[in-house]
KEKE-566924 format. One record per residue (C-alpha): z, y, x; residue in one letter. Coordinates in nm, 2 decimals. Layout:
! KEKE-566924
{r {Z,Y,X},"A"},
...
END
This chain:
! KEKE-566924
{r {3.57,-5.84,17.01},"M"},
{r {3.71,-6.01,16.70},"S"},
{r {3.79,-5.77,16.42},"K"},
{r {4.15,-5.74,16.30},"T"},
{r {4.30,-5.67,15.96},"L"},
{r {4.36,-5.32,16.07},"R"},
{r {3.99,-5.28,16.15},"D"},
{r {3.92,-5.42,15.80},"M"},
{r {4.15,-5.17,15.64},"A"},
{r {3.99,-4.88,15.82},"K"},
{r {3.64,-5.01,15.71},"H"},
{r {3.76,-5.05,15.35},"M"},
{r {3.90,-4.70,15.34},"K"},
{r {3.56,-4.56,15.46},"S"},
{r {3.36,-4.72,15.18},"I"},
{r {3.59,-4.68,14.88},"I"},
{r {3.36,-4.53,14.61},"W"},
{r {3.38,-4.15,14.61},"P"},
{r {3.51,-3.95,14.31},"E"},
{r {3.26,-3.89,14.04},"G"},
{r {3.16,-3.53,13.98},"H"},
{r {3.06,-3.57,13.62},"E"},
{r {3.24,-3.67,13.30},"A"},
{r {3.06,-4.00,13.29},"Y"},
{r {3.04,-4.20,12.96},"A"},
{r {3.22,-4.53,12.96},"V"},
{r {3.09,-4.86,12.82},"K"},
{r {3.24,-4.94,12.47},"P"},
{r {3.40,-5.26,12.59},"E"},
{r {3.64,-5.07,12.81},"F"},
{r {3.74,-4.82,12.55},"K"},
{r {3.96,-5.09,12.39},"E"},
{r {4.20,-5.02,12.67},"V"},
{r {4.23,-4.65,12.61},"T"},
{r {4.01,-4.33,12.58},"G"},
{r {3.73,-4.23,12.81},"E"},
{r {3.92,-3.94,12.97},"E"},
{r {4.22,-4.16,13.04},"N"},
{r {4.00,-4.42,13.20},"I"},
{r {3.84,-4.16,13.42},"R"},
{r {4.18,-4.03,13.52},"E"},
{r {4.30,-4.38,13.58},"G"},
{r {4.00,-4.46,13.81},"I"},
{r {4.08,-4.14,14.01},"D"},
{r {4.45,-4.24,14.04},"A"},
{r {4.36,-4.59,14.15},"F"},
{r {4.13,-4.45,14.42},"R"},
{r {4.42,-4.25,14.56},"V"},
{r {4.63,-4.57,14.54},"F"},
{r {4.36,-4.76,14.74},"L"},
{r {4.37,-4.51,15.02},"H"},
{r {4.75,-4.55,15.03},"R"},
{r {4.70,-4.93,15.02},"F"},
{r {4.46,-4.91,15.32},"C"},
{r {4.70,-4.68,15.51},"D"},
{r {4.98,-4.93,15.47},"V"},
{r {4.75,-5.21,15.59},"L"},
{r {4.65,-5.00,15.89},"I"},
{r {5.01,-4.94,15.98},"A"},
{r {5.14,-5.29,15.91},"E"},
{r {4.83,-5.50,15.95},"G"},
{r {4.95,-5.69,16.26},"D"},
{r {5.23,-5.85,16.05},"S"},
{r {4.97,-6.00,15.81},"Y"},
{r {4.67,-6.07,16.03},"D"},
{r {4.59,-6.44,15.97},"N"},
{r {4.21,-6.40,15.97},"R"},
{r {3.95,-6.67,15.98},"V"},
{r {3.66,-6.58,16.20},"K"},
{r {3.31,-6.52,16.07},"A"},
{r {3.07,-6.80,16.12},"S"},
{r {2.87,-6.62,16.40},"H"},
{r {2.86,-6.27,16.56},"P"},
{r {2.56,-6.16,16.37},"F"},
{r {2.72,-6.22,16.03},"E"},
{r {2.73,-5.89,15.83},"N"},
{r {3.00,-6.03,15.60},"R"},
{r {3.35,-5.98,15.73},"A"},
{r {3.59,-6.24,15.86},"P"},
{r {3.81,-6.38,15.59},"T"},
{r {4.16,-6.24,15.58},"F"},
{r {4.37,-6.48,15.37},"P"},
{r {4.65,-6.22,15.32},"F"},
{r {4.41,-5.96,15.20},"L"},
{r {4.25,-6.22,14.96},"S"},
{r {4.59,-6.30,14.82},"N"},
{r {4.67,-5.93,14.76},"V"},
{r {4.33,-5.88,14.59},"R"},
{r {4.37,-6.18,14.37},"R"},
{r {4.72,-6.08,14.26},"L"},
{r {4.61,-5.73,14.18},"L"},
{r {4.32,-5.87,13.98},"L"},
{r {4.56,-6.10,13.79},"N"},
{r {4.81,-5.82,13.72},"I"},
{r {4.53,-5.59,13.59},"G"},
{r {4.35,-5.86,13.39},"F"},
{r {4.65,-6.03,13.23},"H"},
{r {4.88,-5.73,13.21},"G"},
{r {4.94,-5.56,12.88},"V"},
{r {4.99,-5.18,12.89},"L"},
{r {5.29,-5.04,12.71},"T"},
{r {5.22,-4.78,12.43},"D"},
{r {5.28,-4.50,12.68},"D"},
{r {5.06,-4.68,12.94},"T"},
{r {5.33,-4.63,13.20},"S"},
{r {5.40,-5.01,13.25},"V"},
{r {5.20,-5.33,13.27},"L"},
{r {5.38,-5.62,13.11},"I"},
{r {5.29,-5.95,13.28},"V"},
{r {5.40,-6.31,13.29},"G"},
{r {5.39,-6.61,13.52},"S"},
{r {5.01,-6.62,13.49},"D"},
{r {4.97,-6.35,13.75},"I"},
{r {5.08,-6.57,14.03},"F"},
{r {4.83,-6.76,14.25},"I"},
{r {4.88,-7.13,14.20},"K"},
{r {4.69,-7.23,14.52},"Q"},
{r {4.94,-7.06,14.75},"I"},
{r {5.31,-7.11,14.80},"S"},
{r {5.60,-6.93,14.63},"V"},
{r {5.67,-6.76,14.96},"F"},
{r {5.32,-6.62,14.99},"K"},
{r {5.32,-6.50,14.63},"N"},
{r {5.65,-6.32,14.69},"I"},
{r {5.53,-6.18,15.02},"E"},
{r {5.22,-6.04,14.85},"T"},
{r {5.44,-5.87,14.58},"L"},
{r {5.66,-5.73,14.85},"Q"},
{r {5.36,-5.58,15.03},"F"},
{r {5.26,-5.41,14.70},"L"},
{r {5.60,-5.25,14.67},"T"},
{r {5.54,-5.10,15.02},"N"},
{r {5.24,-4.94,14.86},"C"},
{r {5.44,-4.78,14.59},"G"},
{r {5.42,-5.04,14.31},"I"},
{r {5.75,-5.12,14.14},"Q"},
{r {5.82,-5.48,14.03},"V"},
{r {6.10,-5.55,13.78},"D"},
{r {6.20,-5.89,13.64},"G"},
{r {6.18,-6.10,13.96},"I"},
{r {6.40,-6.11,14.26},"D"},
{r {6.17,-6.05,14.56},"L"},
{r {6.45,-6.15,14.80},"N"},
{r {6.49,-6.49,14.66},"K"},
{r {6.30,-6.74,14.87},"K"},
{r {6.33,-7.04,14.63},"R"},
{r {6.25,-7.00,14.27},"Q"},
{r {6.02,-7.14,14.00},"K"},
{r {5.76,-6.88,13.93},"L"},
{r {5.63,-7.07,13.63},"S"},
{r {5.96,-7.01,13.45},"E"},
{r {5.93,-6.63,13.48},"I"},
{r {5.85,-6.49,13.14},"E"},
{r {5.83,-6.12,13.18},"T"},
{r {5.77,-5.89,13.48},"V"},
{r {5.73,-5.51,13.45},"R"},
{r {5.48,-5.36,13.69},"I"},
{r {5.49,-4.98,13.73},"S"},
{r {5.37,-4.71,13.97},"Y"},
{r {5.62,-4.42,13.95},"P"},
{r {5.41,-4.19,14.17},"D"},
{r {5.13,-4.18,13.91},"N"},
{r {5.15,-4.42,13.62},"P"},
{r {4.79,-4.35,13.52},"T"},
{r {4.69,-4.57,13.82},"M"},
{r {4.77,-4.87,13.60},"L"},
{r {4.49,-4.78,13.36},"I"},
{r {4.25,-4.78,13.66},"G"},
{r {4.38,-5.12,13.78},"L"},
{r {4.34,-5.26,13.43},"K"},
{r {3.98,-5.15,13.36},"V"},
{r {3.86,-5.23,13.71},"L"},
{r {4.01,-5.58,13.69},"A"},
{r {3.85,-5.63,13.35},"L"},
{r {3.52,-5.52,13.50},"A"},
{r {3.53,-5.75,13.79},"E"},
{r {3.66,-6.07,13.61},"I"},
{r {3.46,-6.04,13.29},"E"},
{r {3.14,-5.85,13.40},"F"},
{r {3.13,-5.86,13.77},"G"},
{r {2.87,-6.02,14.00},"I"},
{r {2.98,-6.29,14.25},"H"},
{r {3.05,-6.13,14.59},"G"},
{r {3.08,-5.78,14.46},"H"},
{r {3.43,-5.65,14.51},"D"},
{r {3.46,-5.40,14.22},"I"},
{r {3.84,-5.36,14.25},"L"},
{r {3.90,-5.29,14.61},"L"},
{r {3.59,-5.07,14.63},"L"},
{r {3.70,-4.88,14.32},"C"},
{r {3.34,-4.93,14.20},"D"},
{r {3.36,-4.74,13.87},"Y"},
{r {2.98,-4.77,13.82},"S"},
{r {3.06,-5.11,13.66},"A"},
{r {3.22,-4.91,13.37},"L"},
{r {2.96,-4.64,13.33},"K"},
{r {2.69,-4.64,13.07},"K"},
{r {2.44,-4.48,13.31},"D"},
{r {2.36,-4.60,13.66},"E"},
{r {2.51,-4.42,13.96},"T"},
{r {2.25,-4.24,14.18},"D"},
{r {2.22,-4.42,14.51},"V"},
{r {2.23,-4.08,14.70},"I"},
{r {2.60,-4.03,14.60},"L"},
{r {2.69,-4.36,14.78},"I"},
{r {2.46,-4.29,15.07},"L"},
{r {2.61,-3.95,15.13},"E"},
{r {2.96,-4.09,15.11},"H"},
{r {2.92,-4.39,15.35},"I"},
{r {2.74,-4.18,15.62},"I"},
{r {3.01,-3.91,15.63},"K"},
{r {3.17,-4.06,15.95},"P"},
{r {2.84,-3.99,16.14},"L"},
{r {2.75,-3.66,16.30},"S"},
{r {2.58,-3.39,16.10},"I"},
{r {2.25,-3.44,16.29},"D"},
{r {2.25,-3.82,16.21},"M"},
{r {2.34,-3.75,15.85},"Q"},
{r {2.05,-3.51,15.82},"N"},
{r {1.82,-3.77,15.98},"F"},
{r {1.92,-4.04,15.73},"I"},
{r {1.90,-3.81,15.43},"L"},
{r {1.56,-3.70,15.54},"Q"},
{r {1.44,-4.06,15.57},"L"},
{r {1.59,-4.13,15.23},"H"},
{r {1.40,-3.85,15.06},"Q"},
{r {1.08,-3.90,15.25},"R"},
{r {1.04,-4.25,15.13},"Y"},
{r {1.15,-4.18,14.77},"L"},
{r {0.87,-3.92,14.77},"D"},
{r {0.63,-4.19,14.90},"K"},
{r {0.71,-4.41,14.60},"G"},
{r {0.97,-4.65,14.75},"L"},
{r {1.27,-4.75,14.54},"T"},
{r {1.62,-4.72,14.68},"A"},
{r {1.87,-4.98,14.56},"S"},
{r {2.23,-5.06,14.64},"L"},
{r {2.34,-5.41,14.75},"G"},
{r {2.70,-5.52,14.80},"I"},
{r {2.84,-5.84,14.95},"R"},
{r {3.21,-5.82,14.99},"G"},
{r {3.26,-5.51,15.20},"F"},
{r {2.91,-5.51,15.34},"W"},
{r {2.71,-5.22,15.19},"I"},
{r {2.33,-5.20,15.20},"K"},
{r {2.09,-4.95,15.07},"I"},
{r {1.74,-5.09,15.08},"K"},
{r {1.40,-4.92,15.03},"Y"},
{r {1.14,-5.13,14.87},"S"},
{r {0.78,-5.12,14.74},"R"},
{r {0.78,-5.34,14.44},"G"},
{r {0.97,-5.66,14.53},"S"},
{r {0.91,-5.61,14.91},"R"},
{r {1.19,-5.46,15.12},"E"},
{r {1.05,-5.22,15.38},"I"},
{r {1.37,-5.10,15.55},"W"},
{r {1.74,-5.04,15.47},"G"},
{r {2.07,-4.90,15.59},"I"},
{r {2.36,-5.13,15.64},"N"},
{r {2.73,-5.06,15.69},"K"},
{r {2.96,-5.36,15.77},"S"},
{r {3.28,-5.44,15.95},"L"},
{r {3.12,-5.64,16.22},"N"},
{r {2.81,-5.43,16.29},"N"},
{r {2.91,-5.08,16.17},"D"},
{r {2.59,-4.88,16.09},"F"},
{r {2.24,-5.02,16.13},"Q"},
{r {1.89,-4.96,16.02},"I"},
{r {1.71,-5.28,15.93},"N"},
{r {1.33,-5.29,15.92},"V"},
{r {1.11,-5.57,15.77},"K"},
{r {0.75,-5.48,15.89},"P"},
{r {0.45,-5.69,15.78},"K"},
{r {0.15,-5.50,15.91},"N"},
{r {0.22,-5.46,16.29},"M"},
{r {-0.12,-5.62,16.37},"H"},
{r {-0.29,-5.33,16.20},"K"},
{r {-0.15,-5.06,16.42},"Y"},
{r {-0.11,-5.23,16.76},"A"},
{r {-0.24,-4.91,16.94},"N"},
{r {0.03,-4.70,16.77},"T"},
{r {0.30,-4.95,16.87},"I"},
{r {0.20,-4.91,17.24},"E"},
{r {0.28,-4.54,17.21},"K"},
{r {0.63,-4.58,17.05},"L"},
{r {0.95,-4.54,17.25},"P"},
{r {1.00,-4.85,17.47},"L"},
{r {1.31,-4.96,17.28},"I"},
{r {1.11,-4.98,16.96},"L"},
{r {0.83,-5.16,17.13},"Q"},
{r {1.07,-5.43,17.26},"E"},
{r {1.23,-5.47,16.92},"L"},
{r {0.89,-5.51,16.75},"I"},
{r {0.78,-5.77,17.01},"V"},
{r {1.09,-5.97,16.96},"E"},
{r {1.02,-5.99,16.59},"G"},
{r {1.25,-6.11,16.32},"Y"},
{r {1.31,-6.39,16.07},"G"},
{r {1.53,-6.69,16.09},"C"},
{r {1.61,-6.73,16.46},"G"},
{r {1.63,-7.11,16.43},"R"},
{r {1.27,-7.12,16.31},"K"},
{r {1.14,-6.88,16.58},"R"},
{r {1.03,-7.09,16.88},"D"},
{r {1.13,-6.84,17.14},"H"},
{r {1.48,-6.79,16.99},"I"},
{r {1.60,-7.13,16.85},"G"},
{r {1.94,-7.00,16.73},"Y"},
{r {2.07,-6.76,16.47},"C"},
{r {2.04,-6.41,16.59},"D"},
{r {2.07,-6.23,16.25},"G"},
{r {1.69,-6.20,16.22},"G"},
{r {1.69,-6.27,15.85},"C"},
{r {1.81,-5.91,15.80},"R"},
{r {1.50,-5.78,15.97},"G"},
{r {1.47,-5.58,16.30},"I"},
{r {1.81,-5.42,16.36},"S"},
{r {1.85,-5.07,16.51},"I"},
{r {2.21,-4.96,16.57},"P"},
{r {2.27,-4.63,16.40},"L"},
{r {2.43,-4.43,16.68},"D"},
{r {2.36,-4.09,16.85},"E"},
{r {2.09,-4.25,17.06},"S"},
{r {1.87,-4.30,16.75},"I"},
{r {1.81,-3.92,16.74},"L"},
{r {1.61,-3.96,17.06},"D"},
{r {1.37,-4.20,16.90},"I"},
{r {1.37,-4.05,16.55},"S"},
{r {1.01,-3.93,16.57},"D"},
{r {0.90,-4.28,16.68},"G"},
{r {1.09,-4.44,16.38},"I"},
{r {0.91,-4.21,16.14},"E"},
{r {0.57,-4.28,16.30},"T"},
{r {0.64,-4.65,16.28},"W"},
{r {0.74,-4.63,15.91},"F"},
{r {0.44,-4.42,15.83},"E"},
{r {0.20,-4.67,15.99},"K"},
{r {0.37,-4.96,15.81},"E"},
{r {0.32,-4.79,15.47},"L"},
{r {-0.03,-4.65,15.53},"S"},
END
């Protein structure tokens, strides 16, 4: 079934970065905006705003759902939602180009915040949506359908419910535009790790994204995480849009990973290389694992018995649902043999 904008909003809400538990140090380049404590408070306020933003999208998503389908059903990256892209770009422009007033309660912006590649109507529609999320816009008539946006000199952007949110918007927009990595959505994930001097421990993100799962499944995943850290694997975080992946590697070689994406929800992906060395063990694994191993992985178009894209470049995929608990011992046995 094709995913909707409402589905996307629910997915986004589930992966917004969790609140930091420590008074983390901020990189010097962001302190030009304001002090460290204000920045941390601004990030926390922006996170609350994002949850509200997602709630509005969930409630009103059908009105803005003009998605472009993903290229194929195995694509982990989400379909493109033009309206969501417009909102994101406008928020980035407001944060990046906006100048905070002395009391940091207002962002002063000009016509450079508007998106030139879309119509006046769509720019206004996007601003109207943001007002539904609690943002106040002064200096432009949002009910006027025909106007020259390039002639607008000053617009005042505020957030009466918690003005500190504007600081979070400002620093996250700066982080994404000036220091971000292509495809990594710092703003809408509220990824404050881009501002921190020290790296964020992967376990904090892992614990956060698996919260929707049952306690037994969470315990199983956390057990796997710790087991393979203890065996010398490195856990690293990868982000592509709203596709989150934590992969476990030995050197440069990825062994396995955990994915969460809009299209495929939770999955474990495995990239085994040594199956020929433990064929006798494979014969004793649960049948579902045997079938997956026999099917193999890699680019489907290059595998003779497949001949089409089946998402095999991600490795062997195991849906992360309750049924995985029945084969958890088999997964651990498989991983142990692969690493031995």
